[in-house]
DRENZA-351147 format. One record per atom (N, C-alpha, C, CB): x, y, z; residue in one letter. Coordinates in steps of 0.02 Angstrom, whole numbers, plus 50000, padded with zeros to 5 digits. Each point is the difference from the previous one (the first is absolute). Glycine has a CB too. Layout:
<recs>
XYZa ...
</recs>
This chain:
<recs>
525785089451510x 499914998250071x 499744992850004x 499765012150031x 500524983950015x 499794993050008x 499294999650027x 501204996750019x 498434998349956x 499334998850025x 500014995050058x 499535002549887x 501064995350132x 500064995150054x 500105003650067x 500484991649920x 499365004950135x 500115003150066x 500745000850015x 498944994950040x 501225010050001x 500705001350015x 500314994650044x 499765012149991x 499864985450059x 500324995750049x 499674993250009x 500345010250056x 499024989049927x 499694993750021x 499384998349960x 500435002150112x 499394991449893x 499364997549978x 499624997750062x 500464996449885x 498925005650121x 499634998750061x 499884992550012x 499465011149987x 500454985149958x 499834993050008x 500144996449934x 499125002750087x 500734990749913x 500124995949941x 499605002449940x 500244990250074x 499145012049937x 499585002349945x 500315006149966x 498984995750060x 501275009049980x 500325005949971x 500644998149962x 499535007050092x 500844988349935x 500614997749966x 499834996749934x 500564998450112x 498954997149888x 499824996549938x 499725004849947x 499784989750068x 499885015549954x 499765005049953x 500595003449966x 498975001850069x 501544999949970x 500585003549972x 500404995449954x 500055007250102x 500034986449917x 500374995349959x 499694999049931x 500374994350105x 498975006749891x 499644998849937x 499805006349964x 499594989550049x 500695016249972x 499815006449970x 500385001149935x 499755004850114x 499914995549828x 500365000649936x 500245007249988x 499324990749954x 501225009850010x 500265006549980x 499595002849941x 501154996850039x 498925009649949x 499665003049943x 500244996849935x 499885010850063x 500764987549933x 500274996849940x 499684993249988x 501085006150017x 498814990150036x 499694993549992x 499275000749980x 500784995250084x 498875009749945x 499305001249982x 499935002149927x 499775003250119x 500745000049854x 499995001849929x 500144993949956x 500375011550030x 500094984349993x 500244994549958x 499544993850001x 501155004150020x 498684993450039x 499694993450004x 499334999649964x 500584998650109x 498985006449894x 499374999449963x 500094999749925x 499465006150092x 501134996149883x 500105000449928x 500224993449969x 500305011850016x 499914983350024x 500254993849972x 499414995449980x 501055001050070x 499064994849882x 499494995349979x 499924994450051x 500255002649880x 499134995650136x 499874994050038x 500005000850075x 500494994249908x 499305000450125x 499974999750073x 500644997150028x 498744998849994x 501305000650072x 500624997850032x 499854994550051x 500515011549984x 499864983050011x 499964994650049x 500635000050043x 499284993249922x 500625006650144x 500554999650047x 500054992850025x 499865012150035x 500664984449944x 500104993050017x 500444999550062x 499884996649879x 499835000750175x 500355000050064x 499875006350038x 500874992749952x 498515009750047x 499825006450030x 500004999850076x 499325002549899x 500734991650130x 499924999450073x 500625001250041x 499144992149974x 501425009849996x 500625001250038x 500025006850033x 500574992349923x 500035009750099x 500095006450035x 499825006049956x 500904994750070x 499315005049868x 499935005849955x 499354999849960x 501245000549993x 498514993549992x 499454999249954x 499385004250013x 500424988949986x 499315011150075x 499385003850012x 500075007449986x 499714991650085x 500855011449935x 500065007349990x 500115001949928x 500475000850115x 499904995149847x 500135001849930x 499384998749958x 501234997350014x 498384997450002x 499384998949964x 499505005550015x 500204987650003x 499765014550060x 499555005550018x 500215006449965x 499784994750112x 500875006649883x 500245005949965x 499794999949927x 500975000650078x 499074993649891x 499804999449930x 499265001749992x 500884991249982x 498715006350063x 499285001449996x 499865007450012x 499754988450039x 500615014850007x 499905007150012x 500235004249941x 500154998050122x 500384999849844x 500255003849942x 499574999149938x 501154998950047x 498564995149947x 499604998449940x 499344996750022x 501054998549929x 498505005450101x 499394997150030x 499554996449950x 500075008950084x 499984992749852x 499574996849950x 500284993449974x 499625011349968x 501004987150052x 500294993549979x 499814994550049x 500965006149946x 499004987950029x 499944994250044x 500694998450028x 499004995449935x 501045004450130x 500614997950035x 499844993550035x 500415012150017x 499954982649965x 499864993350023x 500584997550043x 499304997649898x 500555000150162x 500504997550046x 499944992450007x 500015010950061x 500534985549926x 500014992750003x 500484997850054x 499724999249877x 500054996450167x 500424997350054x 499634994150031x 500545011350022x 499794985450026x 499664994750038x 499565003150054x 500954992149977x 499205014150044x 499615003650051x 499954996150066x 499355005449907x 501244993250121x 500034996650065x 499955004950058x 500694991149947x 499425015450041x 499955005050053x 499275001950011x 501155004449972x 498594994750089x 499305001550013x 499845007449985x 499984991050087x 499475010149878x 499775006849988x 500305003549940x 499825000550118x 500734996849854x 500335003649945x 499565000449938x 501104996250044x 498574998449940x 499585000049940x 499445005150006x 500274987849981x 499425012550078x 499465005050010x 500275007149995x 499404991850074x 501205009349952x 500305006749997x 500125002149927x 500534998250113x 499764997349848x 500145001649930x 499355001549963x 501024992750003x 498475003350009x 499375001049965x 499675006650021x 499854987649992x 500265014550071x 499735006450022x 500335005849964x 499754995050112x 500855003849860x 500355005249962x 499844999649925x 500924999650085x 498634996049896x 499814999449930x 500414995249960x 499625011450008x 500784984450026x 500434995249966x 499644993249997x 501045006150040x 498914991149901x 499724993349992x 500504994950027x 499325003649899x 500454991250133x 500464995050028x 499834993049975x 500145007150102x 500394989049888x 499934993149978x 500474995850042x 499695003349881x 500054991550151x 500414995550038x 500304994849954x 499295001750103x 501374997749898x 500344995449954x 500684998150029x 499415005149901x 500754988550097x 500674997650017x 500405000349935x 499584992450095x 500905012249903x 500385001049938x 500484994449984x 499905012150020x 500154982950025x 500394994049984x 499574994949962x 500705002050102x 498664999449893x 499534995549965x 499945002349927x 499364997650108x 500964998949848x 500035002149929x 499315000649970x 501124994549990x 498435000750024x 499335000349972x 499625006050025x 500004987649991x 500085014150073x 499655005750028x 500265006549969x 499834993750108x 500825006749881x 500295006049969x 499765000649928x 501014999350075x 498984995149889x 499765000149931x 499285002549995x 500774990549974x 498835008250079x 499295001949999x 499895007350017x 499734988450031x 500785015149993x 499925007150018x 499885004249937x 500734998350101x 498895007149908x 499945004849946x 500685003249985x 498795002350032x 501374998549905x 500645002849981x 499915007449981x 500414988649961x 499755015850083x 499955007249986x 500605002349960x 499355001750106x 500595004249865x 500545002649958x 500625001950040x 499155004149921x 500754997350143x 500555002050044x 500014995550062x 499935011949958x 500674986550066x 500064995750059x 500595002450042x 499504990249938x 500415009450127x 500535001650047x 500144993750040x 499655012350008x 500974985249985x 500194993650032x 500375001550064x 500064994349888x 499675003150169x 500275001750066x 500164994050043x 499365010549993x 500614983549980x 500104994050040x 500744999150016x 498994994649947x 501165004050116x 500704999050020x 500024996450067x 500365010349937x 500174986350075x 500134997050066x 500705001950022x 499224990349975x 500835012350086x 500645001850029x 500064997450071x 500055010149928x 499504992150116x 500074998450071x 499914992550011x 499595011450031x 500894985750005x 499994992950012x 500264995849943x 499055002050073x 501285001249879x 500234996449941x 500454994250017x 499915010549936x 500534990450111x 500494994850016x 499674993850029x 500845008950020x 498564991850008x 499664994450030x 499724995249948x 499735007250098x 500154995449842x 499714995849947x 500195002949933x 499034996550074x 501585002149904x 500245003049939x 499634997449938x 501115001350054x 498634992649950x 499614997449944x 499385004249988x 500424988450025x 499245013650030x 499415004449994x 500215006849975x 499434993850092x 501145008749930x 500245006549977x 500105000049924x 500565001950110x 499764992949864x 500094999649927x 499344999249964x 501134995050019x 498415001250010x 499354999149969x 499635006749996x 499954988250042x 500055015650012x 499665006450002x 500335005249955x 499634997550115x 501045002549884x 500365005249965x 500174998449927x 500475003150109x 499444990649871x 500154998149930x 499424996349967x 501214999450031x 498524995550003x 499464996249970x 499375004349991x 500464989650052x 499345014150000x 499395004149995x 500065005349944x 499804998050123x 500745005849874x 500055004849944x 499994996649932x 500645007550075x 499624986449920x 499994996449937x 499284998649980x 501124994950025x 498475002850023x 499294998649986x 499645006349979x 500024990650083x 500095014849955x 499655006349986x 500235003049934x 499905002050123x 500764998249865x 500255003049938x 499744996349938x 501025003850062x 498904989749943x 499734996149945x 499275001749988x 500824990850024x 498795009450031x 499285001149994x 499845007249978x 499824991450088x 500575013549936x 499875007049985x 500505002749949x 499555001550116x 500664994349837x 500545001949955x 499835006049956x 500364988250000x 499005013249990x 499815005749959x 499885006450040x 499494991949921x 500585007750145x 499915005950042x 500645004150003x 499144993950068x 500785012449950x 500575004450012x 500125000050075x 499745007349898x 500884991050123x 500164998750070x 500425005450033x 499934988149972x 499915013150092x 500485002650048x 500174994150045x 499555012149996x 501084986050008x 500204994350040x 500465002350057x 499884992449900x 499915006350161x 500415001950058x 500564995150010x 499015005450053x 501614997149946x 500584996150018x 500335003550060x 500174996049879x 500475003050130x 500355002550059x 500715001949983x 499284992950072x 500995011849966x 500705001849993x 500464994350021x 499705011950020x 500034983050013x 500414994350021x 500284996049942x 499324999550104x 500465001849835x 500284996449942x 500715002449985x 498844998549954x 501365007150074x 500675002749987x 500514997250050x 499485010549953x 501154989650028x 500534998950050x 500085006250042x 500594991849924x 499765007650132x 500185006050039x 500455004449957x 499904993750110x 500015012949898x 500445004749965x 500305004850051x 499314999149894x 501225004250086x 500345004750044x 499535005650021x 501094997449945x 498945004550119x 499535005150026x 500145006849970x 499904993550105x 500675007449863x 500165006449968x 499854999949925x 500875001950086x 498844992649889x 499914999149928x 499395003549972x 500584989250012x 498955012750032x 499375002749976x 499474994749990x 500635009049947x 499544984750066x 499524994549994x 500054996349934x 499265006350075x 500454987749923x 500014995849940x 499535002849948x 500294989950069x 499945011249869x 499555002049946x 499624994049974x 500775009549969x 498724991749990x 499614994549973x 500424995349956x 499005007450003x 501564994949972x 500434995949957x 500464995550040x 499955008949915x 500064991750151x 500444996050042x 499884992549990x 500025009450084x 500504986849911x 499944992749995x 499684997350063x 501014999349924x 498524996050069x 499644997350058x 500394994150028x 498905003749952x 501384997350107x 500404994950034x 499925000950075x 500844999549903x 498564999350124x 499865001750070x 500214994450047x 499055007149961x 501014994550103x 500154994950050x 499364996550023x 501005006650038x 499024986949971x 499454996450031x 499514997149951x 500145007450095x 499544987149926x 499544996449957x 499355003849990x 500504989350039x 499265014250013x 499405004049991x 500085005149944x 499754998650122x 500815005049878x 500125005149949x 500044996849931x 500605007150084x 499694986949911x 500044996749936x 499304998149975x 501144995650029x 498415002650016x 499324998549979x 499665006349972x 499934990850085x 500265015049941x 499735006449973x 500275001449930x 499915004450117x 500724993749871x 500275000549932x 499584995549954x 501175002550043x 498674991549982x 499594995449962x 499335002949981x 500574990750057x 499125013049989x 499355003249986x 500075004949942x 499674998750121x 500865005249879x 500115004749944x 500114996249935x 500505008350080x 499894986349922x 500154996449938x 499364997149970x 501164997250045x 498365000849996x 499374997449975x 499645005349958x 499914992350100x 500075013949925x 499675005349963x 500395001949937x 499515004250107x 501154995349896x 500405001249941x 499884994549948x 500875005950069x 499034988049955x 499854994449954x 499315001149968x 500704992250070x 498825010349968x 499335001549972x 500055005249945x 499474997250110x 500975007649899x 500115005149948x 500304996849937x 500165008850089x 500324986649922x 500324996849943x 499534995549961x 501075000550063x 498494996049973x 499584995049967x 499315002549979x 500614991650067x 499135013349970x 499325002449986x 499965007449984x 499594991150075x 500975012449930x 499995007249988x 499695004050057x 499934997549881x 500024999550178x 499705003350058x 500395006350017x 499584989050044x 500065016549966x 500315006350020x 499985000750075x 499665005349891x 500894996650139x 500015000750073x 500535005050022x 499594988350011x 500325014150049x 500515003850035x 500144996350065x 499645011249948x 500994987550065x 500214996450059x 500275005150051x 500284989549932x 499365011150123x 500175004950052x 500444996850053x 498925006149979x 501694996250025x 500464997550052x 499945004650060x 500804995149913x 498725003350130x 499825004250056x 500474999050059x 498804999649963x 501415005950067x 500434999750059x 499665003650058x 501034999449927x 498714996850119x 499775002450065x 499495005749998x 501094996550042x 498295001749941x 499455004750006x 499825000750074x 499564997049885x 500245009150135x 499905001650071x 499275001350015x 501145004750004x 498624991750045x 499335000950029x 500155001050075x 499364992749911x 500275011650122x 500135001350071x 499994993650042x 499515011349985x 500154983549990x 499944993750037x 500524994949980x 498805002150009x 501624999749943x 500464995249971x 500555003749964x 499084991549988x 501525005450008x 500545002849960x 500635001150040x 499155005349929x 501384996550036x 500655001150033x 499955005450054x 500574996649894x 499095008950092x 499945005350050x 499624997650061x 500045008649910x 499434987650079x 499614997250055x 500444995550044x 498955000549930x 501454995250038x 500444995550038x 500515004050041x 499864991349910x 500445013850060x 500505004050035x 499685003950057x 500685000949895x 498745002150091x 499665003950052x 499814995750060x 499575007649911x 500184986450076x 499824995550055x 500614998350042x 499064995349931x 501505003450036x 500614998350037x 500245005950043x 500324992049909x 499695013950063x 500245005950037x 499545001350060x 500485004949895x 498874994850095x 499535001350054x 500074994950056x 499215005249917x 500924988550065x 500054994750049x 500704999550031x 499134993949938x 501355010050037x 500684999550025x 500364993849974x 499645006250100x 500104990749847x 500314994149971x 500535002149949x 498944993450018x 501565002349970x 500535001849952x 499735000749929x 500834994250073x 499405010949892x 499865000849929x 500584997049962x 499305010650019x 500594984349939x 500564996849964x 500275004549945x 499514988850026x 501145011349968x 500325004549952x 500374996449943x 500125008050092x 499904985449909x 500384996549948x 499745001849930x 500224990750080x 499125009849912x 499725002549938x 499835007350014x 499524988549963x 500995015750034x 499955006750027x 499695005249955x 500964997150063x 498855001149875x 499715004849953x 499444996649961x 501115006249992x 498414997849987x 499424997249964x 499655005549961x 499864991350089x 499715006549865x 499535004549966x 499304998750028x 500715000449894x 498905004750117x 499324999250025x 499555005049964x 500414995950113x 498935002549886x 499515004549968x 499334999250034x 500614999349890x 499045006350121x 499325000050025x 499574995749955x 500155011650051x 499464983949978x 499624995349959x 499505003549955x 500144991650090x 499575013949932x 499555003749956x 500345002249936x 499385003850101x 501254998649905x 500385002049941x 500154994049956x 500505009550064x 499684984849968x 500154993949961x 499384997649963x 500884996950084x 498545003449949x 499374998149967x 499885004249938x 499534996450111x 500565010149896x 499875004749946x 500464998549940x 499645008750083x 501004990449930x 500474998549946x 499834993349968x 500895006750058x 498944988349983x 499844993449972x 499435000449950x 500384994850107x 499105008949909x 499435000549954x 500175004149938x 499224999050098x 501145006449911x 500205004049943x 500494996449955x 499815010250069x 500554984949959x 500504996449960x 499694995449948x 500765000650097x 498574998449906x 499684996349945x 500185003049932x 499054997050078x 501075009549922x 500185003449937x 500674997549972x 499365010050039x 501054986950004x 500664997749978x 500004992649980x 500495008450075x 498964988049935x 499984992949985x 500204998849927x 499104998350087x 501334996849902x 500274999149933x 500244992849992x 500345012249995x 499874986249945x 500314993749984x 500655001549962x 498884993949996x 501715004450030x 500134996750064x 499755004250059x 500994994449948x 498925002350110x 499745003650059x 500455006050019x 499504989350040x 500175016049979x 500355005850027x 500204998550072x 499365008049925x 501274993250092x 500244999050068x 500035006750035x 500684989849965x 499055010650096x 499965006450034x 500134999250075x 499205004249913x 501334998850111x 500125000450072x 499495004850031x 501244997549985x 498475000550071x 499495004150032x 500175000850074x 499134996149918x 501075010050100x 500155001550070x 500145007550006x 500464988350021x 499745013750038x 500215006950010x 500695001249973x 499285000750100x 500895005449881x 500645001349969x 500595000150048x 499385006449916x 500484994650149x 500555000650048x 500304993250018x 499445010350045x 501224989649963x 500344994450033x 499975001750074x 500784997249899x 498735000050136x 499875001950069x 500444996250048x 498825002749969x 501435000750082x 500414997050052x 499574997450057x 500955007649969x 499114986050047x 499624997150055x 500195003450066x 499944989049940x 500715012450069x 500225003450061x 499685006950006x 501084993849995x 498925009949950x 499735006850002x 499244999850014x 500905003849921x 498754991550048x 499284999450013x 499874998550074x 499824996049882x 500574999450146x 499914998350071x 500145006150044x 500334988149975x 500185015850008x 500165006050039x 499435005049997x 501214998249978x 498475002449963x 499435004649995x 499424997650043x 500355003049884x 499514990550116x 499494997550045x 500195001150073x 499684991349914x 500965008150101x 500235001150068x 499865007150024x 500884991549982x 499235013449973x 499865006950017x 499255000950014x 500975003949929x 498614993350028x 499285000750007x 499754996650065x 499895000449874x 500384993750140x 499774996250058x 500355002150065x 499764990549924x 500775013450069x 500395001850060x 500384994150028x 499175008750025x 501074986849931x 500354994050021x 500634999249958x 498914994550035x 501625003349996x 500634998849965x 499974993249966x 500645007350082x 499434992449852x 499974993549966x 500574995450021x 499435005549904x 500434988150097x 500504994950012x 500124996449934x 499654998550122x 500995000249862x 500174997049935x 500374993450011x 500055011449947x 499894984350002x 500404993949998x 500294999349930x 499284994450088x 501315002649908x 500324999149936x 500325006449973x 499174991249977x 501105008349964x 500365005549967x 499785000549928x 501004998550077x 498925007649898x 499805001049930x 500504996749953x 499445010850031x 500304985549921x 500424996849949x 500045004549938x 499684988550044x 500815010249915x 500115004349942x 499524998849943x 501175000350033x 498464994149970x 499534998449947x 499314998550030x 500934995549929x 498555005750031x 499324998950023x 499544998949940x 500205007150103x 499174990949910x 499504999449948x 499735006949985x 499704988250035x 500525014949911x 499825006949983x 499835000549926x 500745004450092x 498815000249892x 499795000849930x 500085007249978x 499204990550012x 500955010349925x 500035006549967x 499305001449971x 501254998849972x 498425006550052x 499325001549979x 499975005849949x 499604995850111x 500945005549855x 500015005749955x 499504999249942x 501205001950030x 498694992049946x 499514998949946x 499305001550026x 500744991249946x 499115006450113x 499365001550031x 499895007550007x 500064989250062x 500455014449961x 499935007350009x 499905003549933x 500724999450103x 499614998049846x 499925003149934x 499284999449974x 501214997449976x 498484996950037x 499324999049976x 499475003150046x 500394989449947x 499735010350118x 499465001650047x 500175005450051x 499634988449986x 500985014250012x 500185005350046x 500184997650069x 499275007349936x 500904997550107x 500184998450069x 499374998050039x 500985008149996x 499064986850047x 499414998050038x 499705005950038x 500484988650011x 498855011649989x 499655005650030x 500145000750075x 499114998649914x 500984995750119x 500115000150073x 500744998650013x 498814996150023x 501565008750006x 500714999050012x 500134995550060x 500225011249951x 500384986250053x 500194995550054x 499915003250069x 500824994649923x 499355011750084x 499935003350064x 499284999950026x 500975007349969x 498554993449985x 499304999950019x 499794993150025x 499775009149916x 500474985750050x 499814993250020x 500314998350067x 499914996749879x 500695005950135x 500304998950066x 499565003050054x 501155000149948x 498605006050041x 499575003250049x 499354996150010x 500495011149970x 499204986849975x 499394996050004x 500124993550039x 499605004949891x 500954991750093x 500154993650032x 500125000950074x 500484995749893x 499895009450126x 500135001350070x 499355001150039x 501115005149969x 498444998950003x 499375001350033x 499594993650006x 500015011849956x 499974984349991x 499604993849999x 500264995050051x 499755001949879x 500904996950121x 500304995150045x 499955002350073x 500784996449909x 499375009950104x 499965002650068x 499284999750027x 500985007549976x 498534993449978x 499304999750019x 499734993050007x 499865010849945x 500544984250040x 499784993050007x 499414998349956x 500415000350114x 499585002449824x 499414999049958x 499994993449962x 499975012249989x 500534983850020x 499974993349971x 500534998449949x 498815000750019x 501304992949972x 500514997449954x 499714994049964x 500945004050073x 499294994949865x 499794994049964x 500374993850026x 499765007049900x 500744994150142x 500374994350029x 500424996349950x 499104999050081x 501145004449868x 500414996949948x 500655003949991x 498964995649942x 501555002850098x 500635003649992x 500294999049931x 500224998750122x 500125006549853x 500284999749932x 500624995649996x 499545011449981x 500814987650075x 500654996650000x 500495003649955x 499424989050023x 500545017649977x 500455003949956x 500734998850016x 499115008649990x 501034989150070x 500704999150021x 500314993649973x 499735006350103x 499874989249868x 500264993649977x 500465000849939x 498964994450043x 501625002449960x 500495000749945x 500134993449963x 500525009250064x 499224985249963x 500134993649967x 499414997649958x 500774997150093x 498705006949904x 499424998149960x 499544995050032x 500695002449905x 499414995950159x 499584995150035x 499465003650039x 500964991950007x 498405007149975x 499455003350033x 499554995050036x 500045009149914x 
</recs>
């Protein structure tokens, strides 16, 4: 029986508690590994919940969060959860060199939104920063967050791109993400660094994600774009759990792992489900194309099983959250974009 609510989270605090709730498997595994864990770039959308999950699963370990901490109150919140915090600009090589080097590290630094406005900064964030970090932490065992955007579009009937798929994505942003992966592969070649590269596709938080974007459009009577008519999505709590457990897969050469839900989800069908819940007929624009950014998650399922929270449950949670006006992070996913320009 699920320990999650059937239909809703009362507020942000309840949601954040659920996003950081570790599985029994993680509670068995994480305390058994050698060393503490540093989260580099902990200040993003995913960082706080996954770092909190690590501390809940392994309360006796030191969990260290590193970021610039520009969001008011975030540092205090992390520390209230037992997470040590260090303010650091990861573009500053000397500052990174001065950081304590723990045996385990989770790399989460990335730039996507607004990339087209300053591509030089995008390349610096997505390639230069990982180069600095990978050099400084070359003896650590890494989980490195990447993206499914490193793949080319694949046929919607193909089952998604496997980890062996040649990387040939559209757009300069996606190419900078390939560069981030190549930096960690170079660290493995030159220093023997062990890592797992997580190619994450659309983690879902009630305040953010593909489902949030679609639900908002349906509720407002705005058109739901269909050109990118299929996608993979996963509840962020499940993605956090797999990310931490994937430390067991870190290796040299780096282990490549697609991370998302197993379903090839239809944007049209999701919108229709929200329409039923809201009592509103969805409005659509565009036409489904034969190819999309999709991943094959069979390796993930083999190691970690089916995600604990199914897609249908997240749809219900998102509908309740959006209809209740409980808030948004204000960061659309731009899942409909096909030319790689964000």
